[in-house]
LUMRODO-608312 format. One record per residue: residue number from 1; residue in one letter; z, x negated, y of N, C-alpha, C, O in turn. Coordinates in steps of 0.001 Angstrom, whole numbers. Atoms other than C-alpha are relative to their C-alpha. Example, Ala and Ser with C-alpha at 12.3 -4.5 7.8 and 13.67 -1.06 7.14 Angstrom:
<i=1 aa=A n.Z=0 n.X=-890 n.Y=-1190 ca.Z=7800 ca.X=-12300 ca.Y=-4500 c.Z=0 c.X=-900 c.Y=1200 o.Z=665 o.X=-1936 o.Y=1181>
<i=2 aa=S n.Z=-60 n.X=820 n.Y=-1190 ca.Z=7140 ca.X=-13670 ca.Y=-1060 c.Z=730 c.X=770 c.Y=1090 o.Z=899 o.X=261 o.Y=2198>
//
This chain:
<i=1 aa=M n.Z=-1004 n.X=-1126 n.Y=-48 ca.Z=90255 ca.X=16971 ca.Y=-81203 c.Z=1471 c.X=-472 c.Y=82 o.Z=2352 o.X=98 o.Y=726>
<i=2 aa=E n.Z=-1531 n.X=690 n.Y=-281 ca.Z=93399 ca.X=14681 ca.Y=-81587 c.Z=121 c.X=-601 c.Y=1301 o.Z=1213 o.X=-553 o.Y=1867>
<i=3 aa=K n.Z=44 n.X=680 n.Y=-1327 ca.Z=92536 ca.X=12864 ca.Y=-78439 c.Z=251 c.X=1128 c.Y=1148 o.Z=940 o.X=947 o.Y=2152>
<i=4 aa=L n.Z=-159 n.X=-1063 n.Y=-1004 ca.Z=92328 ca.X=16126 ca.Y=-76590 c.Z=1481 c.X=605 c.Y=-23 o.Z=2043 o.X=952 o.Y=1016>
<i=5 aa=F n.Z=-1234 n.X=-414 n.Y=175 ca.Z=95614 ca.X=17240 ca.Y=-78019 c.Z=1084 c.X=-844 c.Y=641 o.Z=2013 o.X=-430 o.Y=1334>
<i=6 aa=C n.Z=-919 n.X=946 n.Y=-788 ca.Z=97341 ca.X=14176 ca.Y=-76942 c.Z=-16 c.X=-33 c.Y=1416 o.Z=992 o.X=-198 o.Y=2102>
<i=7 aa=L n.Z=162 n.X=-9 n.Y=-1420 ca.Z=96025 ca.X=14308 ca.Y=-73677 c.Z=632 c.X=1282 c.Y=679 o.Z=1120 o.X=1297 o.Y=1809>
<i=8 aa=G n.Z=-563 n.X=-1272 n.Y=-509 ca.Z=97129 ca.X=17982 ca.Y=-73395 c.Z=1534 c.X=-217 c.Y=93 o.Z=2132 o.X=121 o.Y=1114>
<i=9 aa=V n.Z=-1288 n.X=203 n.Y=128 ca.Z=100631 ca.X=16971 ca.Y=-74542 c.Z=615 c.X=-903 c.Y=1089 o.Z=1692 o.X=-702 o.Y=1649>
<i=10 aa=A n.Z=-412 n.X=867 n.Y=-1216 ca.Z=100760 ca.X=14115 ca.Y=-72009 c.Z=8 c.X=686 c.Y=1350 o.Z=949 o.X=549 o.Y=2131>
<i=11 aa=L n.Z=-37 n.X=-725 n.Y=-1245 ca.Z=99667 ca.X=16315 ca.Y=-69136 c.Z=1020 c.X=1066 c.Y=161 o.Z=1400 o.X=1356 o.Y=1296>
<i=12 aa=G n.Z=-957 n.X=-1009 n.Y=28 ca.Z=102112 ca.X=18990 ca.Y=-70036 c.Z=1319 c.X=-591 c.Y=274 o.Z=2042 o.X=33 o.Y=1050>
<i=13 aa=M n.Z=-922 n.X=571 n.Y=-163 ca.Z=104892 ca.X=16463 ca.Y=-70230 c.Z=127 c.X=-291 c.Y=1735 o.Z=1113 o.X=-11 o.Y=2416>
<i=14 aa=V n.Z=-55 n.X=485 n.Y=-1468 ca.Z=104015 ca.X=15160 ca.Y=-66619 c.Z=136 c.X=1172 c.Y=769 o.Z=875 o.X=1184 o.Y=1753>
<i=15 aa=G n.Z=-192 n.X=-1242 n.Y=-932 ca.Z=103656 ca.X=18628 ca.Y=-65300 c.Z=1299 c.X=678 c.Y=-235 o.Z=1713 o.X=1338 o.Y=718>
<i=16 aa=G n.Z=-1367 n.X=-282 n.Y=108 ca.Z=107019 ca.X=19563 ca.Y=-66673 c.Z=887 c.X=-863 c.Y=690 o.Z=1862 o.X=-425 o.Y=1301>
<i=17 aa=A n.Z=-1165 n.X=907 n.Y=-861 ca.Z=108780 ca.X=16569 ca.Y=-65189 c.Z=-249 c.X=367 c.Y=1421 o.Z=750 o.X=632 o.Y=2090>
<i=18 aa=L n.Z=246 n.X=-398 n.Y=-1338 ca.Z=107148 ca.X=17392 ca.Y=-61875 c.Z=648 c.X=1362 c.Y=515 o.Z=1110 o.X=1499 o.Y=1648>
<i=19 aa=I n.Z=-645 n.X=-1334 n.Y=-200 ca.Z=108415 ca.X=21021 ca.Y=-62085 c.Z=1515 c.X=-356 c.Y=105 o.Z=2144 o.X=-48 o.Y=1117>
<i=20 aa=V n.Z=-1489 n.X=207 n.Y=42 ca.Z=111939 ca.X=19879 ca.Y=-62955 c.Z=430 c.X=-722 c.Y=1073 o.Z=1497 o.X=-399 o.Y=1596>
<i=21 aa=A n.Z=-372 n.X=684 n.Y=-979 ca.Z=111961 ca.X=17335 ca.Y=-60374 c.Z=-196 c.X=527 c.Y=1240 o.Z=183 o.X=-132 o.Y=2209>
<i=22 aa=N n.Z=254 n.X=-636 n.Y=-1271 ca.Z=110914 ca.X=19718 ca.Y=-57680 c.Z=639 c.X=1275 c.Y=37 o.Z=442 o.X=2033 o.Y=986>
<i=23 aa=S n.Z=-518 n.X=-1494 n.Y=-72 ca.Z=112863 ca.X=22808 ca.Y=-58576 c.Z=1433 c.X=-186 c.Y=-499 o.Z=1730 o.X=-784 o.Y=-1533>
<i=24 aa=Y n.Z=-1366 n.X=304 n.Y=287 ca.Z=116643 ca.X=22980 ca.Y=-58388 c.Z=282 c.X=1078 c.Y=-1221 o.Z=1112 o.X=707 o.Y=-2051>
<i=25 aa=K n.Z=-203 n.X=-904 n.Y=917 ca.Z=116567 ca.X=26161 ca.Y=-60706 c.Z=-325 c.X=-512 c.Y=-1474 o.Z=372 o.X=-281 o.Y=-2461>
<i=26 aa=A n.Z=461 n.X=600 n.Y=1196 ca.Z=114621 ca.X=24326 ca.Y=-63350 c.Z=943 c.X=-1331 c.Y=-328 o.Z=1364 o.X=-1470 o.Y=-1477>
<i=27 aa=R n.Z=-1005 n.X=1081 n.Y=230 ca.Z=116841 ca.X=21097 ca.Y=-63048 c.Z=1392 c.X=580 c.Y=-556 o.Z=1919 o.X=38 o.Y=-1527>
<i=28 aa=S n.Z=-1076 n.X=-435 n.Y=445 ca.Z=119839 ca.X=23113 ca.Y=-63479 c.Z=32 c.X=564 c.Y=-1291 o.Z=981 o.X=434 o.Y=-2064>
<i=29 aa=L n.Z=364 n.X=-570 n.Y=1458 ca.Z=118452 ca.X=24887 ca.Y=-66467 c.Z=-99 c.X=-1023 c.Y=-1041 o.Z=413 o.X=-792 o.Y=-2137>
<i=30 aa=V n.Z=224 n.X=1117 n.Y=770 ca.Z=117497 ca.X=21589 ca.Y=-68043 c.Z=1390 c.X=-769 c.Y=-293 o.Z=1657 o.X=-1301 o.Y=-1370>
<i=31 aa=K n.Z=-1366 n.X=734 n.Y=315 ca.Z=121095 ca.X=20114 ca.Y=-67516 c.Z=804 c.X=848 c.Y=-686 o.Z=1578 o.X=305 o.Y=-1474>
<i=32 aa=K n.Z=-812 n.X=-883 n.Y=684 ca.Z=122750 ca.X=23231 ca.Y=-68791 c.Z=-417 c.X=6 c.Y=-1400 o.Z=492 o.X=46 o.Y=-2230>
<i=33 aa=S n.Z=490 n.X=35 n.Y=1237 ca.Z=120429 ca.X=23165 ca.Y=-71914 c.Z=550 c.X=-1359 c.Y=-646 o.Z=1135 o.X=-1375 o.Y=-1728>
<i=34 aa=Q n.Z=-402 n.X=1439 n.Y=550 ca.Z=121187 ca.X=19480 ca.Y=-72505 c.Z=1639 c.X=59 c.Y=-427 o.Z=2087 o.X=-332 o.Y=-1505>
<i=35 aa=S n.Z=-1436 n.X=63 n.Y=348 ca.Z=124984 ca.X=20017 ca.Y=-72257 c.Z=298 c.X=843 c.Y=-1181 o.Z=1016 o.X=378 o.Y=-2066>
<i=36 aa=E n.Z=-49 n.X=-851 n.Y=1168 ca.Z=124857 ca.X=22879 ca.Y=-74700 c.Z=-412 c.X=-713 c.Y=-1352 o.Z=336 o.X=-699 o.Y=-2330>
<i=37 aa=I n.Z=410 n.X=795 n.Y=1094 ca.Z=122814 ca.X=20754 ca.Y=-77142 c.Z=988 c.X=-1057 c.Y=-349 o.Z=1239 o.X=-1231 o.Y=-1542>
<i=38 aa=M n.Z=-873 n.X=1202 n.Y=186 ca.Z=125216 ca.X=17828 ca.Y=-76844 c.Z=1234 c.X=630 c.Y=-578 o.Z=1736 o.X=40 o.Y=-1535>
<i=39 aa=Q n.Z=-1293 n.X=-578 n.Y=472 ca.Z=128329 ca.X=20170 ca.Y=-77457 c.Z=-436 c.X=382 c.Y=-1460 o.Z=316 o.X=-20 o.Y=-2347>
<i=40 aa=K n.Z=448 n.X=-450 n.Y=1431 ca.Z=126499 ca.X=21618 ca.Y=-80669 c.Z=-68 c.X=-1210 c.Y=-885 o.Z=380 o.X=-1129 o.Y=-2029>
<i=41 aa=V n.Z=253 n.X=1211 n.Y=612 ca.Z=125641 ca.X=18062 ca.Y=-81715 c.Z=1470 c.X=-492 c.Y=-433 o.Z=1734 o.X=-812 o.Y=-1591>
<i=42 aa=D n.Z=-1391 n.X=424 n.Y=10 ca.Z=129313 ca.X=17124 ca.Y=-81234 c.Z=822 c.X=530 c.Y=-952 o.Z=1636 o.X=-130 o.Y=-1599>
<i=43 aa=E n.Z=-727 n.X=-808 n.Y=905 ca.Z=130618 ca.X=19976 ca.Y=-83225 c.Z=-427 c.X=-313 c.Y=-1453 o.Z=400 o.X=-389 o.Y=-2361>
<i=44 aa=M n.Z=519 n.X=187 n.Y=1305 ca.Z=128308 ca.X=19291 ca.Y=-86167 c.Z=483 c.X=-1487 c.Y=-449 o.Z=809 o.X=-1759 o.Y=-1605>
<i=45 aa=M n.Z=-405 n.X=1502 n.Y=425 ca.Z=129196 ca.X=15543 ca.Y=-86154 c.Z=1541 c.X=-33 c.Y=-378 o.Z=2009 o.X=-785 o.Y=-1233>
<i=46 aa=D n.Z=-1640 n.X=-60 n.Y=234 ca.Z=133076 ca.X=16446 ca.Y=-86048 c.Z=83 c.X=692 c.Y=-1555 o.Z=851 o.X=339 o.Y=-2450>
<i=47 aa=E n.Z=-207 n.X=-824 n.Y=1184 ca.Z=132553 ca.X=18833 ca.Y=-88837 c.Z=-455 c.X=-821 c.Y=-1300 o.Z=104 o.X=-682 o.Y=-2388>
<i=48 aa=K n.Z=452 n.X=946 n.Y=1053 ca.Z=130572 ca.X=16195 ca.Y=-90963 c.Z=1052 c.X=-1141 c.Y=-349 o.Z=1281 o.X=-1595 o.Y=-1471>
<i=49 aa=L n.Z=-1005 n.X=1095 n.Y=162 ca.Z=133163 ca.X=13629 ca.Y=-90379 c.Z=1133 c.X=495 c.Y=-696 o.Z=1657 o.X=-219 o.Y=-1551>
<i=50 aa=K n.Z=-1131 n.X=-543 n.Y=606 ca.Z=135907 ca.X=15883 ca.Y=-91409 c.Z=-274 c.X=180 c.Y=-1453 o.Z=518 o.X=-166 o.Y=-2329>
<i=51 aa=C n.Z=504 n.X=-80 n.Y=1548 ca.Z=134001 ca.X=16686 ca.Y=-94623 c.Z=146 c.X=-1236 c.Y=-663 o.Z=828 o.X=-1349 o.Y=-1681>
<i=52 aa=M n.Z=-130 n.X=1433 n.Y=723 ca.Z=133570 ca.X=12937 ca.Y=-95394 c.Z=1475 c.X=-359 c.Y=-192 o.Z=1854 o.X=-775 o.Y=-1287>
<i=53 aa=C n.Z=-1382 n.X=350 n.Y=107 ca.Z=137296 ca.X=12376 ca.Y=-94637 c.Z=705 c.X=677 c.Y=-1175 o.Z=1406 o.X=27 o.Y=-1951>
<i=54 aa=D n.Z=-477 n.X=-998 n.Y=1061 ca.Z=138305 ca.X=15217 ca.Y=-96977 c.Z=-594 c.X=-640 c.Y=-1333 o.Z=187 o.X=-902 o.Y=-2248>
<i=55 aa=R n.Z=571 n.X=609 n.Y=1286 ca.Z=135977 ca.X=13747 ca.Y=-99708 c.Z=662 c.X=-1124 c.Y=-367 o.Z=1122 o.X=-1206 o.Y=-1506>
<i=56 aa=E n.Z=-741 n.X=1219 n.Y=373 ca.Z=137542 ca.X=10229 ca.Y=-99398 c.Z=1387 c.X=218 c.Y=-299 o.Z=1929 o.X=-566 o.Y=-1078>
<i=57 aa=D n.Z=-1342 n.X=-111 n.Y=327 ca.Z=140964 ca.X=11553 ca.Y=-99499 c.Z=258 c.X=796 c.Y=-1454 o.Z=1318 o.X=731 o.Y=-2078>
<i=58 aa=A n.Z=17 n.X=-673 n.Y=1322 ca.Z=140111 ca.X=13731 ca.Y=-102661 c.Z=-259 c.X=-1055 c.Y=-1006 o.Z=287 o.X=-989 o.Y=-2107>
<i=59 aa=E n.Z=263 n.X=1163 n.Y=860 ca.Z=138747 ca.X=10491 ca.Y=-104199 c.Z=1177 c.X=-878 c.Y=-129 o.Z=1471 o.X=-1334 o.Y=-1234>
<i=60 aa=K n.Z=-1183 n.X=709 n.Y=183 ca.Z=141832 ca.X=8625 ca.Y=-103414 c.Z=961 c.X=598 c.Y=-720 o.Z=1585 o.X=-116 o.Y=-1506>
<i=61 aa=T n.Z=-1046 n.X=-676 n.Y=861 ca.Z=144126 ca.X=11109 ca.Y=-104911 c.Z=-369 c.X=-1 c.Y=-1396 o.Z=467 o.X=-225 o.Y=-2272>
<i=62 aa=E n.Z=513 n.X=105 n.Y=1333 ca.Z=141844 ca.X=11281 ca.Y=-107924 c.Z=246 c.X=-1278 c.Y=-618 o.Z=689 o.X=-1357 o.Y=-1764>
<i=63 aa=K n.Z=-137 n.X=1478 n.Y=753 ca.Z=141961 ca.X=7538 ca.Y=-108595 c.Z=1558 c.X=-200 c.Y=-273 o.Z=1898 o.X=-651 o.Y=-1367>
<i=64 aa=K n.Z=-1440 n.X=-28 n.Y=147 ca.Z=145867 ca.X=7672 ca.Y=-108104 c.Z=460 c.X=736 c.Y=-1277 o.Z=1180 o.X=241 o.Y=-2145>
<i=65 aa=S n.Z=-431 n.X=-701 n.Y=1179 ca.Z=146271 ca.X=10299 ca.Y=-110558 c.Z=-585 c.X=-303 c.Y=-1314 o.Z=-94 o.X=202 o.Y=-2324>
<i=66 aa=K n.Z=543 n.X=696 n.Y=1281 ca.Z=144116 ca.X=8500 ca.Y=-113216 c.Z=834 c.X=-1110 c.Y=-279 o.Z=971 o.X=-1370 o.Y=-1474>
<i=67 aa=K n.Z=-750 n.X=1159 n.Y=183 ca.Z=146309 ca.X=5495 ca.Y=-112834 c.Z=1472 c.X=477 c.Y=-651 o.Z=2333 o.X=-363 o.Y=-913>
//
């Protein structure tokens, strides 16, 4: 059962790659989706970095106020 599933996944990947390689619409859709995902990931990383910086600044001010 697992071998059949793995074979199906592999054939699906190969089939999808062939479709994308031979179809302009599919290729442009993949590129558009990739750019959207990368943009969302960049926004999430920027947000997390900002939160981390804010925490570090808060910790620094807290340490200074204790002294």
